[in-house]
C-alpha positions in Angstrom: -37.8 22.9 224.1 -36.1 23.8 227.0 -38.1 25.9 229.3 -36.7 28.4 231.9 -39.2 29.3 234.6 -37.3 31.9 236.7 -38.3 32.4 240.4 -36.8 35.9 240.7 -35.9 39.0 238.7 -32.3 37.7 239.1 -33.1 34.4 237.3 -34.7 36.2 234.5 -31.8 38.3 234.1 -29.3 35.1 234.0 -31.6 33.3 231.4 -31.9 36.1 229.2 -27.8 37.1 229.4 -27.3 33.0 228.4 -29.6 33.2 225.6 -27.5 36.2 224.0 -24.1 34.9 224.8 -25.3 31.8 223.0 -27.8 33.4 220.4 -30.6 31.1 221.3 -33.9 33.3 220.7 -36.4 33.0 223.6 -40.5 32.6 223.6 -41.3 35.0 225.8 -44.7 34.0 227.9 -46.2 34.2 231.2 -49.4 31.8 231.8 -49.9 31.1 228.3 -53.4 32.5 228.2 -52.8 34.8 225.0 -49.9 33.0 223.1 -52.0 32.1 220.5 -51.9 36.2 219.6 -49.3 36.9 217.2 -47.2 35.2 214.6 -45.8 31.7 215.2 -42.8 32.1 217.4 -40.7 29.3 216.4 -37.7 29.1 218.9 -36.1 25.8 220.8 -36.3 27.8 224.3 -38.7 29.5 226.2 -39.0 31.9 229.2 -42.2 32.0 231.0 -43.0 34.3 234.3 -45.4 32.0 235.6 -43.4 31.5 238.9 -43.1 35.3 239.6 -46.0 35.9 241.6 -47.6 37.8 244.4 -48.7 41.5 245.5 -45.6 43.0 246.6 -47.1 46.3 247.6 -50.9 47.4 247.9 -51.6 51.0 249.4 -55.4 51.3 249.1 -55.4 54.7 250.2 -52.4 56.1 247.8 -54.5 53.9 244.9 -51.2 52.0 244.0 -50.4 48.1 243.5 -47.5 46.5 242.6 -47.1 42.9 241.8 -44.5 40.2 239.9 -45.4 40.3 236.2 -46.6 36.5 236.7 -49.2 37.3 239.0 -53.0 36.3 238.2 -55.5 38.6 237.3 -57.6 36.4 239.3 -55.7 37.2 242.6 -55.3 41.1 241.8 -59.0 41.3 241.3 -59.6 39.5 244.3 -57.3 41.5 246.5 -58.9 44.9 245.2 -62.6 43.6 245.6 -61.9 43.3 249.3 -61.1 47.2 249.3 -63.9 48.0 246.9 -61.3 49.0 244.3 -60.3 48.3 240.7 -58.2 48.5 237.5 -60.1 51.1 236.0 -59.0 50.2 232.5 -61.2 46.9 232.9 -58.3 44.4 231.8 -59.8 41.6 228.8 -59.8 38.3 229.7 -59.5 36.7 226.4 -58.9 33.1 227.7 -62.3 31.5 226.5 -62.1 33.5 223.3 -58.6 31.8 222.2 -59.8 28.6 223.7 -58.4 28.6 227.2 -59.9 29.2 230.5 -61.0 32.3 232.2 -59.2 33.9 235.0 -55.9 32.5 233.9 -54.1 35.8 232.3 -51.6 37.5 234.3 -50.9 41.4 235.0 -47.6 41.1 233.0 -49.8 39.9 229.9 -52.1 42.1 230.1 -49.7 45.2 230.3 -47.9 43.5 227.6 -50.6 43.5 225.2 -52.1 46.4 226.4 -55.2 45.1 226.5 -58.4 47.5 227.9 -62.0 46.9 228.1 -65.1 49.5 227.3 -63.7 51.8 230.0 -61.3 52.9 227.8 -63.0 55.6 226.6 -63.4 57.1 230.0 -60.3 56.6 231.7 -57.6 55.6 228.7 -55.7 52.2 228.0 -53.8 50.1 230.3 -50.7 51.7 229.2 -52.3 55.2 231.2 -52.6 53.4 234.1 -48.8 51.5 234.5 -46.8 53.8 236.9 -43.7 51.5 236.5 -41.9 48.4 236.0 -38.9 46.4 236.0 -37.5 44.5 233.3 -34.7 42.5 231.3 -34.0 43.6 227.8 -33.0 41.4 224.9 -29.3 42.8 225.7 -29.3 41.2 229.4 -29.7 44.3 230.8 -32.1 45.0 233.9 -33.5 48.1 233.6 -36.5 50.1 235.0 -38.9 53.2 234.5 -41.4 54.8 236.2 -42.3 54.9 240.1 -45.3 55.1 242.2 -46.9 58.3 240.8 -48.4 59.3 237.2 -46.0 62.5 236.9 -42.5 61.3 236.1 -40.0 63.1 234.5 -37.0 61.1 235.2 -36.7 60.1 231.5 -38.2 58.8 228.7 -41.9 57.2 229.1 -40.8 53.7 228.6 -44.3 52.7 230.1 -45.9 53.7 226.9 -43.3 51.5 224.8 -43.6 48.3 226.8 -47.3 48.4 226.6 -48.3 46.5 223.6 -44.7 45.3 223.0 -45.8 41.8 223.3 -42.7 41.0 224.7 -40.3 41.9 222.0 -38.5 44.4 223.9 -38.5 43.0 227.3 -39.3 40.6 230.0 -41.0 42.3 232.5 -40.7 41.1 235.9 -42.5 43.7 238.3 -45.2 46.0 237.6 -46.9 48.9 239.5 -50.2 50.3 238.5 -52.7 52.6 239.6 -56.0 51.6 241.2 -59.3 53.4 241.3 -62.2 53.1 243.7 -64.9 51.2 242.2 -68.3 52.9 241.5 -71.2 52.4 244.0 -73.7 51.8 241.8 -74.2 51.8 237.6 -77.2 51.8 235.8 -76.7 50.9 231.8 -79.1 52.6 229.4 -80.3 50.4 226.5 -81.7 51.8 223.6 -83.5 49.4 221.0 -82.5 49.6 217.0 -80.9 47.2 214.5 -79.6 50.5 212.2 -75.8 50.8 212.8 -75.7 54.4 211.6 -78.3 55.2 213.8 -76.6 53.3 216.5 -73.4 55.5 216.2 -75.6 58.4 216.0 -76.7 57.4 219.6 -73.8 56.7 221.1 -72.0 60.1 220.0 -75.2 62.1 221.8 -74.8 60.0 225.0 -71.1 60.7 225.1 -71.2 64.0 224.1 -73.8 64.7 226.7 -72.9 65.9 230.4 -73.5 62.4 232.1 -70.0 60.9 232.3 -70.5 57.9 230.1 -68.2 55.2 231.0 -68.8 52.4 228.3 -71.1 52.8 225.0 -71.3 49.7 222.8 -73.8 48.4 219.9 -74.7 44.7 219.8 -76.7 43.6 217.1 -79.8 41.3 217.3 -78.0 38.1 216.8 -75.2 38.9 219.4 -77.9 39.6 222.1 -79.0 36.6 221.9 -75.8 35.0 223.2 -75.6 37.5 226.0 -77.0 35.6 229.5 -78.0 39.0 230.6 -82.0 39.7 231.6 -83.1 42.4 229.3 -80.6 41.4 226.7 -81.2 37.9 225.9 -84.1 37.5 223.3 -84.6 41.0 222.4 -86.1 41.1 219.2 -83.6 44.3 218.0 -80.1 45.1 218.2 -79.3 47.5 221.5 -77.3 50.3 222.2 -75.7 50.1 225.4 -74.7 53.3 227.7 -73.3 52.9 231.0 -73.5 55.1 233.8 -71.2 54.8 237.3 -71.2 56.6 240.7 -73.1 57.4 243.6 -77.0 55.9 243.4 -78.5 59.3 243.6 -76.7 60.6 240.9 -76.9 57.2 238.7 -80.1 57.3 239.1 -80.6 61.1 238.0 -78.4 60.7 235.1 -79.9 57.4 233.6 -83.2 59.3 233.7 -81.9 62.3 231.7 -80.3 59.9 229.2 -83.5 58.1 228.6 -85.1 61.7 228.2 -82.4 62.6 225.9 -82.6 59.4 223.4 -86.3 58.7 223.6 -86.9 60.0 219.8 -84.7 57.1 218.7 -87.0 54.6 220.3 -87.7 52.5 222.8 -85.4 52.6 225.8 -84.8 50.1 228.7 -82.5 49.9 231.6 -79.8 47.6 233.3 -79.2 47.9 236.9 -76.1 47.4 238.9 -76.2 43.6 239.0 -76.9 42.9 235.1 -75.0 45.9 234.3 -71.9 44.1 235.9 -72.9 40.7 233.9 -73.3 42.6 230.6 -70.0 44.9 230.4 -67.6 41.9 231.0 -69.1 39.9 228.2 -68.7 42.9 225.8 -65.2 43.2 227.5 -64.0 39.9 226.9 -65.8 39.1 223.6 -68.0 36.7 224.9 -70.6 36.1 221.8 -67.7 34.9 219.7 -66.1 32.5 222.8 -69.2 30.1 223.0 -68.4 26.5 222.6 -68.3 25.3 219.1 -67.5 28.8 217.5 -64.1 28.7 215.6 -64.2 31.5 213.7 -61.5 34.0 213.0 -61.8 37.0 214.8 -60.3 40.7 214.0 -59.9 43.4 216.3 -60.9 46.7 214.2 -59.8 50.5 215.2 -61.5 53.5 213.4 -63.3 56.4 213.9 -66.2 56.1 215.5 -68.3 57.8 212.4 -66.6 55.3 209.9 -67.5 51.8 211.5 -71.2 51.3 209.9 -69.3 51.7 206.4 -66.6 49.4 207.2 -69.2 46.6 208.3 -71.2 47.4 205.2 -68.4 46.3 203.4 -67.3 43.3 205.1 -71.0 42.2 205.6 -71.1 40.0 202.9 -68.1 38.0 203.9 -68.8 34.5 205.1 -70.2 34.1 208.6 -69.4 37.6 209.1 -71.0 39.2 212.4 -69.6 42.0 214.3 -70.6 44.6 217.3 -69.4 47.8 218.4 -67.6 48.9 221.7 -65.7 52.2 222.3 -68.6 54.4 220.9 -68.1 52.8 217.5 -64.1 53.1 217.4 -63.5 49.5 218.0 -65.2 46.7 216.0 -65.2 42.7 216.9 -65.5 40.8 213.5 -66.2 37.2 213.3 -65.7 35.6 210.0 -66.0 32.0 208.6 -63.3 32.1 206.8 -60.3 29.7 208.0 -57.9 29.3 205.1 -57.1 33.4 204.6 -59.0 34.8 207.4 -60.7 37.3 205.0 -57.2 39.3 205.7 -57.4 41.0 202.1 -60.7 42.0 202.7 -60.7 43.3 206.2 -57.7 45.6 205.6 -58.8 46.7 202.3 -62.1 48.1 203.8 -60.1 49.4 207.0 -57.6 51.2 204.8 -60.3 53.0 203.1 -61.1 54.7 206.5 -57.7 55.2 207.9 -58.1 52.5 210.9 -56.1 49.2 211.5 -56.9 45.6 212.3 -55.3 42.8 214.6 -56.1 39.0 214.2 -57.3 38.1 217.5 -58.1 34.7 216.9 -56.8 32.1 213.8 -55.2 28.8 213.6 -51.3 28.5 213.9 -51.2 28.3 209.9 -53.0 31.6 209.1 -51.3 33.6 211.7 -47.9 32.5 210.1 -49.5 32.9 206.5 -51.0 36.7 207.0 -49.9 39.7 209.0 -51.4 39.6 212.1 -50.9 43.2 213.2 -51.4 46.0 211.0 -48.4 46.1 208.5 -46.3 49.4 209.0 -45.6 52.0 206.7 -42.1 52.6 205.8 -41.6 55.3 208.4 -43.0 53.5 211.1 -41.4 50.2 210.2 -37.8 52.1 210.2 -38.8 53.9 213.7 -39.7 50.1 214.8 -36.5 48.7 213.8 -34.7 51.3 215.7 -36.5 50.6 218.4 -35.8 46.5 218.4 -32.2 47.1 217.7 -32.0 49.5 220.8 -33.6 47.0 223.3 -33.2 43.5 221.6 -30.4 43.8 218.7 -29.9 40.1 218.4 -33.6 39.2 218.0 -33.6 37.1 221.0 -36.9 37.8 222.7 -40.0 36.8 220.8 -38.7 37.2 217.1 -41.0 37.5 215.0 -44.1 37.5 217.1 -45.1 41.0 215.6 -43.7 41.3 212.4 -41.7 39.1 210.3 -37.8 39.8 210.9 -38.6 41.8 214.1 
């Protein structure tokens, strides 16, 4: 396999233009930390953005940061930490879950996958924080969208389109994102419960209360045992966790009020800032399923929060089934010991009955080639997807088939 590793945007343009002229499909990647997500891409040529690195613009007062697509999240987060700022959507680090290394993911990869953490319920997804980008389409043409502010009426909102496209529409070379101040303090209210239905009710009440919850999850007893955080590891029940962030006095007051609101559900506890900042990354990065030796298939299921317990009830009997809920119940992480078929038929049948969708996040290459990785498209959506692909990449040059067969 030949490997193109451009060092600037012009070289990206030249490489893609060559691929178009030669009819030679390209596998598009960054640091390779998420290459195990999606269908296998079988090409003889590869283009990676790992040499497109560096923060080009950071204006803390204006709350914007611009960096090359191959810049690692570790470098970006280090720069933001110096100014006590953050990417508020909490970009996921899936390296360990996919049997790779932590901290190697890139800004381009995070945006291409639209990978968002627990704070999504409060601040939106990664796509809501992308201000602009430069890219090269599958036509071998440079294009850009957006700018340095959120309000942009210059044309179509291509930022939303590129997020979650997994490199199938364009090779992004430079991105501009919104940053926000990091909270002074945080407290996480814990409510002990093993009942999934009750857990969703607790998260609903917490999210509906006027206390600005920025994270809401439920982990069963088996999962808490693999989260190395004081007051979590070794608990004899499952836990609902509700995060509150802000100034010290405000957070303390809201935590007390939240515990009072939820006291009738059972025992409550609390994580302060240091423990909370260990706990929520563990939820974000699916760390309980990333332990050495755990080779189970992992699914990411999006569904209406009220329906999550019913879906888990249907899937509970599958081999090795274990799950926890994030986003107030709207996101379910499910691990299964079913390497041959991944439980795909059972998972999709359970989800279909409740209007959700499921994505295979971890599975062998053979499994990812045998079952749909992303949610199968309805006829109407498939036609629209084909038209979009034809507009940006008519010759199927970029990551052909990574998301869907033939696209």
